[in-house]
FIGU-533571 format. One record per residue: x, y negated, z of N, C-alpha, C, O in turn; residue number from 1; residue in three letters. Coordinates in steps of 0.001 Angstrom, whole numbers, plus 524288, in hexadecimal, padded with zeros to 5 digits. Each point is the difference from the previous one (the first is absolute). Layout:
N
- X | Y | Z | X | Y | Z | X | Y | Z | X | Y | Z | NUM | ALA
...
end
This chain:
86
- E92BD | B891A | 3635B | 7FC22 | 7FEDD | 7FC1E | 7FC93 | 805AF | 80058 | 80271 | 80423 | 7FFD2 | 1 | UNK
- 7F7EE | 7FBD9 | 800AB | 7FE0A | 804BD | 7FF83 | 7FDBA | 80216 | 7FB00 | 7FF98 | 7FD65 | 7FBFA | 2 | UNK
- 7FF1A | 80705 | 80484 | 7FE71 | 80227 | 7F9C5 | 7FB96 | 7FC3F | 7FC79 | 80033 | 7FF22 | 7FB46 | 3 | UNK
- 7FBF9 | 7FF0A | 80864 | 7FD20 | 7FC03 | 7FDA8 | 8027E | 7FC05 | 7FCB4 | 7FF2E | 7FF5C | 7FB4F | 4 | UNK
- 8041C | 7FDE6 | 807C5 | 803B0 | 7FBAF | 7FE1F | 802B9 | 8017D | 7FAC7 | 7FFA9 | 7FD44 | 7FC0F | 5 | UNK
- 802E3 | 806F9 | 80433 | 8034E | 80259 | 7FC61 | 7FB0B | 800D2 | 7FA9A | 80032 | 7FDC1 | 7FBC1 | 6 | UNK
- 7FCFF | 804D4 | 80573 | 7FC13 | 800AA | 7FBD5 | 7FE0C | 7FAC4 | 7FCF4 | 7FFDC | 7FFA6 | 7FB35 | 7 | UNK
- 7FEB4 | 7FC79 | 80839 | 7FE3C | 7FA93 | 7FEC4 | 804E3 | 7FE11 | 7FC38 | 7FF13 | 7FE4B | 7FB9A | 8 | UNK
- 8049B | 801FB | 805D1 | 804F8 | 7FD66 | 7FE3F | 8000F | 802D3 | 7FA79 | 8007E | 7FD4A | 7FC0F | 9 | UNK
- 7FF0C | 807C9 | 80398 | 800C3 | 801FC | 7FA6B | 7FC46 | 7FFF1 | 7FC68 | 800A3 | 80045 | 7FB3E | 10 | UNK
- 7FA19 | 7FF43 | 807DA | 7FB9F | 7FDA6 | 7FCA3 | 8010B | 7FAAB | 7FD0D | 7FEC2 | 7FEF8 | 7FB78 | 11 | UNK
- 803F1 | 7FDB0 | 8084A | 80070 | 7FA2A | 7FDB9 | 803A0 | 800A2 | 7FB56 | 7FF14 | 7FDF3 | 7FBC0 | 12 | UNK
- 80532 | 80510 | 80546 | 803EA | 80055 | 7FBE2 | 7FD2E | 802A6 | 7FAE1 | 8011C | 7FEAA | 7FB84 | 13 | UNK
- 7FB59 | 80501 | 805A7 | 7FDCF | 80110 | 7FA91 | 7FCE2 | 7FC67 | 7FD5A | 7FFCB | 7FFBD | 7FB34 | 14 | UNK
- 7FDEF | 7FDAC | 8079A | 7FC19 | 7FAFF | 7FEB6 | 80378 | 7FC13 | 7FC96 | 7FE6A | 7FDFB | 7FBEF | 15 | UNK
- 805C1 | 80155 | 805E7 | 8033F | 7FB7D | 7FDF9 | 80251 | 80227 | 7FAB8 | 80025 | 7FD62 | 7FBF8 | 16 | UNK
- 801BC | 807E5 | 80483 | 801D8 | 8021F | 7FAB1 | 7FBC3 | 80047 | 7FC4A | 80117 | 7FFC0 | 7FB52 | 17 | UNK
- 7F9D9 | 800C6 | 80640 | 7FC00 | 800AF | 7FBAB | 7FF96 | 7FAEF | 7FDB7 | 8005D | 7FF30 | 7FB46 | 18 | UNK
- 7FEBE | 7FCCE | 808BF | 7FF77 | 7FAE7 | 7FE0F | 80409 | 7FE4C | 7FC28 | 7FE62 | 7FE2C | 7FBDC | 19 | UNK
- 8069D | 8022B | 804EB | 8052F | 7FF27 | 7FCDA | 7FEBD | 80192 | 7FADF | 8006F | 7FD26 | 7FC28 | 20 | UNK
- 7FD87 | 808CB | 803CD | 8007F | 8022A | 7FB72 | 7FADE | 7FE73 | 7FC43 | 80023 | 7FFD3 | 7FB33 | 21 | UNK
- 7FBBF | 7FF33 | 807C2 | 7FB4E | 7FD82 | 7FDAB | 80245 | 7FACD | 7FD27 | 7FED3 | 7FF15 | 7FB6E | 22 | UNK
- 803FC | 7FE13 | 8070E | 801A6 | 7FAE4 | 7FCFF | 8039D | 801BC | 7FB33 | 7FF9A | 7FD8D | 7FBE2 | 23 | UNK
- 803CA | 80677 | 80486 | 803F1 | 80128 | 7FBEF | 7FCFF | 80319 | 7FB3A | 801A7 | 80026 | 7FB7D | 24 | UNK
- 7F9F2 | 80223 | 80638 | 7FC5D | 801ED | 7FBAA | 7FD9B | 7FC2A | 7FD69 | 80070 | 7FFFA | 7FB36 | 25 | UNK
- 7FCB3 | 7FC32 | 8073D | 7FDA2 | 7FBAD | 7FDA5 | 803B4 | 7FCDA | 7FC8D | 7FE53 | 7FEE1 | 7FBA2 | 26 | UNK
- 80605 | 7FFAD | 8058D | 80421 | 7FD84 | 7FCAF | 80173 | 80337 | 7FB94 | 800D5 | 7FDD8 | 7FBC8 | 27 | UNK
- 7FF92 | 80729 | 804B1 | 801CF | 803A7 | 7FB0E | 7FAEE | 8002B | 7FCCC | 80076 | 80016 | 7FB36 | 28 | UNK
- 7FAD0 | 7FFF9 | 806E7 | 7FBB8 | 80071 | 7FCAD | 7FFD7 | 7FAB1 | 7FC0E | 7FF24 | 7FFF7 | 7FB45 | 29 | UNK
- 801D9 | 7FC0B | 807DB | 80080 | 7FA26 | 7FD34 | 8048A | 80056 | 7FBAF | 7FF06 | 7FEC7 | 7FB73 | 30 | UNK
- 80571 | 802BB | 805EC | 80442 | 80092 | 7FC4E | 7FE65 | 80346 | 7FB4A | 800C7 | 7FE85 | 7FB7E | 31 | UNK
- 7FCC3 | 8065C | 805DB | 7FE54 | 80339 | 7FB77 | 7FC13 | 7FD9B | 7FCD1 | 7FFCC | 80169 | 7FB68 | 32 | UNK
- 7FC72 | 7FA95 | 80685 | 7FB98 | 7FE85 | 7FDA8 | 8022F | 7FAD0 | 7FCD1 | 7FD40 | 7FDDE | 7FCAF | 33 | UNK
- 807A5 | 80065 | 8048B | 801D5 | 7FB7A | 7FCD0 | 8033C | 80285 | 7FC19 | 80020 | 7FE1E | 7FB94 | 34 | UNK
- 802DF | 8067E | 805B0 | 8022E | 802A6 | 7FB10 | 7FC96 | 80275 | 7FC17 | 8014A | 8008E | 7FB66 | 35 | UNK
- 7F9D5 | 80111 | 806C6 | 7FC25 | 80241 | 7FBE9 | 7FEF9 | 7FB5B | 7FCFC | 8013E | 800C6 | 7FB6B | 36 | UNK
- 7FD47 | 7FB79 | 8053A | 7FD82 | 7FB34 | 7FDFE | 804EF | 7FE55 | 7FABF | 7FEF7 | 7FF27 | 7FB62 | 37 | UNK
- 8058E | 800C7 | 806C6 | 803EE | 7FDEA | 7FC4B | 800C9 | 804F5 | 7FC9F | 80191 | 7FF0F | 7FB8D | 38 | UNK
- 7FDBE | 80581 | 8058A | 800AE | 80489 | 7FC20 | 7FBAD | 8006A | 7FCC3 | 8007C | 8018F | 7FB7A | 39 | UNK
- 7FB1F | 7FD24 | 80679 | 7FBA7 | 7FFA8 | 7FBFE | 800DC | 7FBED | 7FBF4 | 7FF45 | 80100 | 7FB5B | 40 | UNK
- 8028D | 7F993 | 80691 | 800B0 | 7FD3B | 7FB72 | 80464 | 801F2 | 7FCBD | 7FFDC | 7FE72 | 7FB74 | 41 | UNK
- 803B9 | 8045D | 805B5 | 80465 | 801A4 | 7FCAC | 7FE97 | 8041A | 7FCCB | 8022D | 800C9 | 7FBC9 | 42 | UNK
- 7F909 | 802E0 | 8068E | 7FD1C | 803B7 | 7FC1B | 7FD40 | 7FD02 | 7FB81 | 8001B | 80164 | 7FB66 | 43 | UNK
- 7FD80 | 7FA77 | 80671 | 7FCF5 | 7FD3A | 7FB6C | 80362 | 7FE3F | 7FC0F | 7FE8F | 8004E | 7FB6C | 44 | UNK
- 806B0 | 7FD7F | 805F6 | 803DA | 7FE4C | 7FC11 | 801A3 | 80547 | 7FCCD | 80041 | 80014 | 7FB33 | 45 | UNK
- 800B7 | 803DD | 807B9 | 801FB | 8040F | 7FD31 | 7FC38 | 801CA | 7FBFC | 80186 | 80086 | 7FB78 | 46 | UNK
- 7F98A | 8007D | 805DA | 7FC9A | 8012A | 7FC2B | 7FE6B | 7FC40 | 7FB52 | 7FE45 | 80166 | 7FBBD | 47 | UNK
- 802C5 | 7F91D | 80617 | 800A6 | 7FD10 | 7FA8D | 804AE | 8003C | 7FD12 | 7FFAE | 7FFF9 | 7FB34 | 48 | UNK
- 80524 | 80049 | 8073D | 803FA | 801D4 | 7FC6E | 7FFF0 | 803C6 | 7FD8E | 801D2 | 7FFD0 | 7FB8E | 49 | UNK
- 7FBD7 | 80581 | 806A9 | 80071 | 8041A | 7FCC0 | 7FBE9 | 80093 | 7FBCF | 80049 | 80332 | 7FC6C | 50 | UNK
- 7FBAB | 7F944 | 8045A | 7FCB7 | 7FFB8 | 7FC0F | 801D8 | 7FCB4 | 7FAE2 | 7FE4B | 800D4 | 7FB95 | 51 | UNK
- 804EF | 7FBDA | 8058D | 802EA | 7FC99 | 7FC1A | 803F1 | 803CB | 7FDA0 | 80054 | 8001C | 7FB34 | 52 | UNK
- 802D9 | 8032C | 807D4 | 8039D | 8039C | 7FDB4 | 7FD9E | 80373 | 7FC65 | 801E8 | 8013C | 7FBC3 | 53 | UNK
- 7F91D | 8008F | 8065A | 7FD48 | 804FD | 7FC46 | 7FE84 | 7FD2F | 7FB22 | 8006C | 80249 | 7FBCA | 54 | UNK
- 7FDCB | 7F8B1 | 80478 | 7FE14 | 7FDE8 | 7FBB3 | 805E2 | 7FF7E | 7FBCF | 80032 | 800C8 | 7FB42 | 55 | UNK
- 802BA | 7FE30 | 8072A | 8049F | 7FF13 | 7FC6B | 804CB | 803A3 | 80023 | 8046B | 7FE9D | 7FEB2 | 56 | UNK
- 7FA57 | 805F0 | 802ED | 803E5 | 803AB | 80137 | 80478 | 8007E | 7FC8E | 8048E | 8004B | 80185 | 57 | UNK
- 7F9D7 | 7FFC9 | 7F97E | 80457 | 80127 | 7FBA3 | 80348 | 7FB32 | 7FFAE | 8045B | 80066 | 7FE01 | 58 | UNK
- 7FA0D | 7FB2C | 803B9 | 8030D | 7FADD | 80095 | 80223 | 7FEED | 8040B | 80295 | 7FBF2 | 80029 | 59 | UNK
- 7FD06 | 80741 | 80441 | 80158 | 7FE6E | 805B6 | 804C1 | 800FE | 80025 | 801B1 | 8042E | 7FE56 | 60 | UNK
- 8018D | 7F7E9 | 803D3 | 804FA | 800C6 | 80124 | 800EF | 80326 | 8045D | 7FC96 | 800F9 | 8033E | 61 | UNK
- 8087B | 800DF | 7FCFF | 801B8 | 803BF | 804C0 | 8005E | 7FD76 | 8055E | 7FFA0 | 8022D | 80446 | 62 | UNK
- 80133 | 7F8AF | 7FAA5 | 7FF8E | 7FC54 | 8054E | 7FB08 | 7FF61 | 802B6 | 7FF85 | 7FFA4 | 804C5 | 63 | UNK
- 7FC0B | 8003D | 7F727 | 7F9DA | 7FFDD | 8016A | 7FF6D | 804C3 | 802E9 | 7FEC8 | 7FFEE | 804A7 | 64 | UNK
- 80223 | 804BA | 7F887 | 7FE8A | 80433 | 8019B | 802FC | 8016A | 8062B | 7FDDA | 80234 | 803B3 | 65 | UNK
- 80707 | 7FC08 | 7FC16 | 802BE | 800A9 | 80561 | 7FC99 | 7FD3B | 80419 | 7FDAA | 8021A | 803A4 | 66 | UNK
- 8027B | 7F8C8 | 7FB1B | 7FD29 | 7FD40 | 80401 | 7FACD | 80140 | 8025E | 7FF11 | 7FEF7 | 8049B | 67 | UNK
- 7FD82 | 80347 | 7F83F | 7FB63 | 80201 | 800B8 | 80096 | 8052F | 8046E | 7FDDA | 80094 | 80443 | 68 | UNK
- 8058C | 80282 | 7F92E | 80115 | 804E8 | 80327 | 801C6 | 7FE7F | 8061F | 7FE25 | 8020B | 803F0 | 69 | UNK
- 8060D | 7F9BF | 7FBED | 80156 | 7FDF7 | 80477 | 7FBB0 | 7FE93 | 803C7 | 80000 | 8016D | 80498 | 70 | UNK
- 7FC1C | 7FB81 | 7F918 | 7FBF3 | 7FDC5 | 80365 | 7FC26 | 80568 | 801BB | 7FD30 | 7FFEA | 803E6 | 71 | UNK
- 80317 | 8032E | 7F9B2 | 7FD14 | 80583 | 8015B | 801C6 | 8026D | 80424 | 7FD42 | 801B1 | 80392 | 72 | UNK
- 808B3 | 7FEA6 | 7FC0A | 802DC | 8035B | 80476 | 7FF33 | 7FC21 | 80489 | 7FF67 | 801EE | 8045D | 73 | UNK
- 80083 | 7F878 | 7FB17 | 7FFE4 | 7FD35 | 804C9 | 7F9E1 | 80032 | 802CA | 7FF44 | 7FF85 | 804BA | 74 | UNK
- 7FD79 | 8011D | 7F82D | 7FA31 | 80057 | 801A2 | 80072 | 805D0 | 802EF | 7FF37 | 80037 | 804BE | 75 | UNK
- 801E5 | 803DA | 7F8B3 | 80085 | 804EF | 8027F | 802BB | 7FFC7 | 805A3 | 7FDD9 | 801F9 | 803D2 | 76 | UNK
- 8067D | 7FBC9 | 7FC75 | 8026B | 7FF9A | 804F8 | 7FD28 | 7FD27 | 803BB | 7FF51 | 8019B | 8047B | 77 | UNK
- 7FEEA | 7FA01 | 7F9C0 | 7FC7B | 7FC6D | 80477 | 7FAD2 | 803CE | 801E4 | 7FE11 | 7FFAF | 80464 | 78 | UNK
- 80011 | 803F6 | 7F772 | 7FAF9 | 8034A | 8029D | 802BC | 80440 | 80377 | 7FD88 | 801CC | 803B7 | 79 | UNK
- 807CF | 80006 | 7FB2F | 8016C | 80359 | 80375 | 8016B | 7FDFF | 80540 | 7FF73 | 802C1 | 803E7 | 80 | UNK
- 802D4 | 7F74B | 7FC5A | 800B1 | 7FDE2 | 8054A | 7FA9B | 7FFAC | 802A7 | 7FF8A | 800FD | 804AF | 81 | UNK
- 7FCC3 | 7FDBF | 7F892 | 7FB58 | 7FF1A | 8023B | 7FD70 | 804F4 | 80230 | 7FD23 | 7FFA2 | 803D9 | 82 | UNK
- 803AD | 80477 | 7FA1D | 7FE45 | 804C4 | 8016B | 802DB | 801FE | 80526 | 7FDE8 | 8026D | 80396 | 83 | UNK
- 806E9 | 7FC2D | 7FC14 | 80370 | 80194 | 804AD | 7FEE0 | 7FD5D | 804D0 | 801A0 | 80164 | 8044E | 84 | UNK
- 7FB26 | 7FA3E | 7FAA6 | 7FEB9 | 7FD24 | 80564 | 7FB72 | 8017A | 80219 | 7FEB8 | 7FEEF | 80482 | 85 | UNK
- 7FE43 | 803E9 | 7F7F2 | 7FA13 | 80255 | 801F1 | 8000F | 80453 | 80320 | 7FBDF | 801E9 | 8018E | 86 | UNK
end
């Protein structure tokens, strides 16, 4: 095998690696977009629940406050996962 053949083989390996990475990146983008959409829906739920709790803060039970906080933490974690994929 001469130097030209070696370089062409090396080039072909780089192209294959690039193509594989392109597919993985596109899949990661799709996963991030799906998680983003789900998280946006959760954020709307969180805002709605929070508004209800704010209106009835004095009467809100500890369980309600805890569930709203847990939902907020879930949203925060989802945003961090999405950010780590970008």
